[in-house]
C-alpha positions in Angstrom: -58.4 48.5 30.0 -58.3 48.7 34.2 -55.9 48.0 37.1 -52.0 46.9 36.9 -52.8 45.7 33.7 -53.5 49.0 31.6 -50.9 51.2 34.4 -47.9 49.0 32.9 -49.4 50.0 29.6 -48.9 54.0 30.9 -45.7 53.0 32.5 -44.5 50.9 28.8 -45.9 54.6 26.9 -44.4 57.2 29.5 -41.1 55.6 29.7 -41.1 55.1 32.4 -41.0 52.6 36.0 -43.4 53.4 39.3 -45.1 51.1 42.0 -49.2 50.7 40.5 -50.2 51.1 44.2 -48.1 53.6 45.6 -50.6 56.5 48.0 -49.6 59.4 46.8 -48.1 60.1 42.9 -45.0 60.5 41.8 -44.8 63.2 39.0 -44.1 60.2 36.6 -46.9 57.9 37.7 -49.1 61.6 37.3 -47.2 62.0 33.4 -48.2 57.8 33.1 -51.9 58.6 34.1 -52.2 61.3 31.6 -50.7 59.1 28.6 -53.0 56.5 29.3 -55.7 58.5 29.6 -55.0 59.9 25.9 -54.3 55.6 25.1 -57.9 54.9 26.6 -59.0 57.2 24.6 -57.6 56.4 21.0 -57.7 52.8 21.4 -61.2 53.0 22.5 -61.7 54.4 18.7 -59.5 52.3 17.3 -61.7 49.5 18.2 -65.2 50.4 17.9 -64.0 51.0 13.9 -66.9 48.3 12.4 -65.5 46.7 8.9 -63.0 48.7 6.5 -65.4 51.3 5.3 -65.5 53.3 8.9 -61.5 53.1 9.2 -61.7 57.1 7.9 -64.4 57.3 10.1 -62.5 55.9 13.0 -60.1 59.6 12.3 -57.3 57.2 10.1 -56.0 57.4 7.1 -56.1 54.4 4.8 -53.0 54.7 2.9 -54.5 53.4 -0.3 -51.1 52.6 -2.6 -50.3 49.7 0.3 -53.0 48.1 0.7 -52.0 44.4 -0.3 -53.0 40.6 -0.3 -51.5 38.6 2.0 -52.9 35.7 -0.7 -51.9 37.3 -3.9 -53.0 33.8 -6.2 -57.1 33.4 -4.4 -59.4 34.9 -6.0 -60.7 36.7 -2.4 -57.4 36.4 -0.5 -57.5 39.0 3.0 -56.1 42.2 2.5 -53.6 44.2 4.9 -55.1 47.9 4.5 -52.9 49.8 7.0 -53.7 53.0 8.0 -52.3 56.3 10.1 -54.1 57.9 12.9 -54.5 61.6 11.9 -53.7 63.1 15.2 -51.1 60.4 16.4 -49.2 59.2 13.2 -49.8 55.9 15.3 -49.7 53.3 12.0 -52.2 50.5 12.3 -52.8 47.4 10.2 -56.5 46.3 9.5 -57.0 42.6 8.2 -60.2 42.7 6.2 -62.9 39.5 3.6 -63.7 40.3 1.1 -67.1 41.8 2.1 -65.4 44.3 4.0 -65.3 42.6 7.6 -62.3 43.5 10.2 -60.7 40.2 10.7 -57.8 41.1 13.1 -56.1 44.3 13.2 -53.4 45.4 15.2 -51.4 49.1 16.2 -48.6 47.5 18.5 -46.1 47.9 16.2 -42.3 48.9 16.7 -42.4 52.3 14.6 -45.8 53.9 17.6 -43.0 53.2 20.2 -40.0 55.6 18.5 -40.9 58.5 21.4 -41.3 57.1 24.4 -43.3 58.9 26.9 -45.5 60.2 23.7 -48.2 59.6 21.9 -47.7 60.8 18.9 -44.7 59.7 16.7 -43.1 61.4 14.6 -44.5 61.6 11.0 -44.4 58.0 9.1 -44.3 56.6 6.1 -44.9 52.8 4.6 -41.4 51.6 3.2 -41.7 48.3 2.3 -44.1 45.1 3.0 -43.7 41.8 2.3 -44.9 38.4 2.9 -43.7 35.7 3.4 -42.8 32.1 5.7 -39.9 33.7 8.3 -40.4 30.7 10.9 -40.9 27.8 7.9 -43.9 27.6 10.2 -46.1 27.2 6.4 -48.2 30.5 7.2 -47.4 33.5 5.4 -46.1 36.5 8.2 -45.7 39.9 6.9 -42.6 42.2 7.2 -43.4 45.9 8.0 -40.6 49.1 7.4 -41.9 52.7 7.8 -39.9 55.4 7.3 -40.2 58.2 9.9 -39.2 61.9 10.5 -39.0 63.7 13.8 -40.8 66.9 14.0 -38.5 68.6 16.3 -34.9 67.7 18.0 -31.1 66.9 17.4 -32.1 64.9 14.7 -35.5 66.7 13.5 -36.4 66.6 9.7 -33.8 63.3 9.0 -35.4 60.2 8.1 -34.4 56.6 9.4 -35.8 53.8 9.3 -37.8 51.4 11.9 -38.3 47.6 10.7 -40.3 45.2 12.2 -42.4 42.1 11.5 -45.6 39.7 12.9 -45.7 36.2 12.7 -49.2 34.6 12.1 -49.6 32.5 15.0 -51.1 28.4 14.5 -54.8 29.1 14.5 -55.0 31.0 11.2 -56.7 34.4 12.7 -54.5 36.6 13.7 -50.1 38.2 13.7 -48.0 38.5 17.2 -44.5 40.1 17.2 -41.7 39.5 19.1 -40.0 42.3 20.9 -36.9 41.1 21.0 -36.5 40.1 17.3 -38.3 44.1 16.3 -35.1 45.4 18.9 -32.8 43.1 17.1 -33.9 44.4 14.6 -33.8 48.5 14.4 -30.5 48.4 17.5 -28.5 46.9 15.1 -29.6 48.7 11.3 -31.2 45.6 10.2 -33.8 47.6 8.8 -33.0 48.9 6.0 -34.7 46.3 3.6 -37.2 43.2 3.3 -34.3 41.4 2.5 -31.8 41.5 5.3 -34.6 41.4 7.8 -35.7 38.2 6.0 -31.6 37.7 6.1 -31.9 38.0 9.6 -34.9 36.8 10.7 -35.3 33.9 7.9 -31.8 32.6 7.4 -30.4 33.5 11.3 -27.7 36.3 9.7 -27.1 38.9 11.6 -25.1 42.2 12.1 -25.1 42.3 15.6 -21.3 40.9 16.0 -20.5 44.7 14.4 -21.6 45.5 17.3 -20.3 44.5 20.1 -17.0 42.3 18.5 -14.2 42.8 21.1 -11.6 42.3 18.7 -10.6 42.3 15.2 -10.5 38.2 14.9 -13.6 37.7 16.5 -15.3 40.3 13.4 -12.8 38.2 10.8 -14.3 35.3 12.2 -17.2 36.7 12.1 -16.9 37.2 7.6 -16.1 41.3 7.9 -14.3 41.3 5.2 -11.5 44.6 5.5 -10.0 46.7 3.3 -6.4 46.9 3.0 -6.0 49.0 0.9 -7.0 51.9 3.0 -5.5 50.8 6.8 -3.3 52.7 8.2 -1.5 52.7 11.4 -1.4 56.1 12.9 -0.6 57.2 16.8 -3.6 58.7 18.3 -2.3 60.9 21.4 -2.6 59.3 25.0 -5.0 57.1 22.9 -1.6 55.3 21.4 -0.7 53.4 17.8 -4.0 52.5 16.5 -4.8 50.6 13.2 -7.9 52.3 10.9 -9.2 48.8 10.1 -12.1 49.5 7.6 -14.9 47.2 5.9 -18.0 45.6 5.3 -20.1 43.1 6.0 -22.8 41.7 3.1 -26.2 40.4 4.0 -28.5 40.0 1.9 -27.3 42.3 -1.6 -26.2 45.3 1.2 -22.9 46.1 2.1 -22.6 47.3 6.2 -19.8 49.9 6.3 -18.0 50.4 9.5 -14.5 51.4 10.7 -12.7 50.0 13.8 -9.4 51.7 15.4 -7.3 48.6 17.0 -4.5 48.4 19.0 -1.5 46.4 19.1 -3.0 43.4 20.3 -5.8 43.5 18.3 -8.4 44.7 21.1 -11.2 47.2 19.2 -10.8 50.2 20.9 -13.4 52.2 19.2 -15.8 51.6 16.6 -17.1 54.5 14.3 -20.2 54.3 11.9 -20.4 56.8 8.5 -23.1 55.5 7.2 -25.9 56.7 8.8 -29.3 56.3 7.5 -27.8 54.5 4.1 -28.7 51.4 2.6 -25.2 50.1 1.3 -21.5 51.0 0.2 -21.5 51.6 -3.0 -17.7 52.3 -3.0 -14.5 53.6 -0.7 -13.1 57.2 -1.4 -11.0 57.6 1.2 -10.4 57.2 4.5 -8.2 59.9 5.9 -5.9 61.3 9.5 -5.2 65.1 10.0 -5.8 67.1 12.5 -9.0 68.7 11.8 -9.9 71.4 14.3 -6.4 72.8 15.4 -5.9 71.3 18.5 -2.9 69.0 17.7 -4.5 65.7 17.2 -5.3 63.7 14.6 -9.4 63.1 13.3 -11.1 61.2 11.3 -12.5 61.8 7.8 -14.2 59.0 5.7 -15.3 59.9 1.9 -17.3 57.8 0.4 -20.1 56.6 -1.7 -23.6 55.7 -0.8 -26.5 54.1 -2.4 -30.1 53.7 -1.1 -34.3 53.1 -2.2 -35.0 56.4 -3.2 -38.7 57.5 -2.1 -40.2 57.0 -5.6 -38.8 53.3 -4.3 -35.2 54.4 -7.6 -31.5 53.1 -7.1 -29.5 56.1 -5.5 -26.3 56.5 -5.5 -24.6 59.8 -3.7 -21.2 61.2 -1.4 -21.2 61.7 1.8 -18.2 62.1 4.4 -17.7 62.3 8.3 -15.4 64.1 10.3 -14.1 61.7 14.1 -12.9 64.1 15.7 -9.7 63.0 18.0 -10.9 63.6 22.3 -9.8 62.2 25.4 -11.4 59.5 25.9 -12.0 58.5 22.3 -13.1 59.4 18.8 -16.7 62.0 18.7 -18.8 62.4 15.3 -18.4 65.6 13.9 -22.9 67.7 14.2 -21.6 71.1 12.3 -19.9 71.1 9.2 -22.0 68.6 8.0 -24.8 70.7 7.9 -23.6 73.1 6.4 -21.8 71.6 3.2 -23.1 68.7 1.7 -20.1 67.3 -0.6 -20.9 66.4 -4.8 -19.2 63.4 -6.1 -16.6 65.9 -7.7 -15.1 66.1 -4.1 -11.6 65.0 -3.1 -10.4 64.3 0.5 -8.0 67.2 -0.3 -10.9 69.2 -1.0 -13.1 68.0 2.2 -9.9 68.9 4.2 -9.9 71.9 3.7 -12.8 72.7 3.7 -13.5 71.3 7.1 -10.1 73.1 8.4 -11.2 76.7 7.0 -13.8 75.4 8.8 -12.1 75.7 11.9 -10.3 78.4 11.2 -7.1 78.0 9.2 -6.3 77.1 5.8 -2.8 75.1 5.5 -2.9 71.7 4.4 0.4 71.0 6.5 0.3 67.9 8.7 
């Protein structure tokens, strides 16, 4: 890897753009050059692996329980062998034949770019693998989902998923990625399951409109189902009179839960995403608009039950809540109370409001 191609790769890894022809190196160039040197050494080690037995000798840890046959019905099917680099946590996929020879390999995966500008990526595990024809060309494609946990930063210790799709090429000897598809899968929360990714890539269903719609009418035109019994018309200070509009959109077998604040003209003023990294809304227990932090402005509290797939693949349901504080320009999510109090299935909205208000130093439940 030499010249402009190598510099472009370094820029992508470093998350910065710079001129490859510059005579004097800028700090961005210096950082990119350092990343490039690391990447070249890593890539050379990756490419030097000749067979399945050499994967671990090359510094990779094979994920034994995630080795699958691309065509299970065939006796001598090619195997997909995933492995994590021991130093950088980067995931690589190897396709090997019955003799253990590597037919194809790749480490160009979305999960390897969670943290821009660094070779080392979050601690990862493989959450799901699925083989199916997604682009209807008669060839088997790969759906891949990893579970990641950041080691530091504001979201350290919180698990999140990264989805990816590898399409089999026309030769049948390799795969390719469309970064635009992977970007949308993760940007718009369609990475929770292989079924959701399939619904998007193969069937054309998409949650993108949930984040880009400008009116309530547009949401409903795209099959967003409003939960009428939890809709409220409230006056939010300088924001004026707004309708708090919770609802769901179904993709695959999952109900994606969103709340929109809509003005009297039907325009979306603000969007709330209370379900976070959960897979599915199981039941909405309540939405209330009250002053929580004592500043005289109505805030929003949401209590719901969500479902997700546990680490062992088991179906899990738990209660959780979100608080959004009203500010001059809109609403901001709470980043403190949920770290100190984890609600249970026995908690009601009144209990949550009292505990949240107590956190801010007052106990009254009077509005």
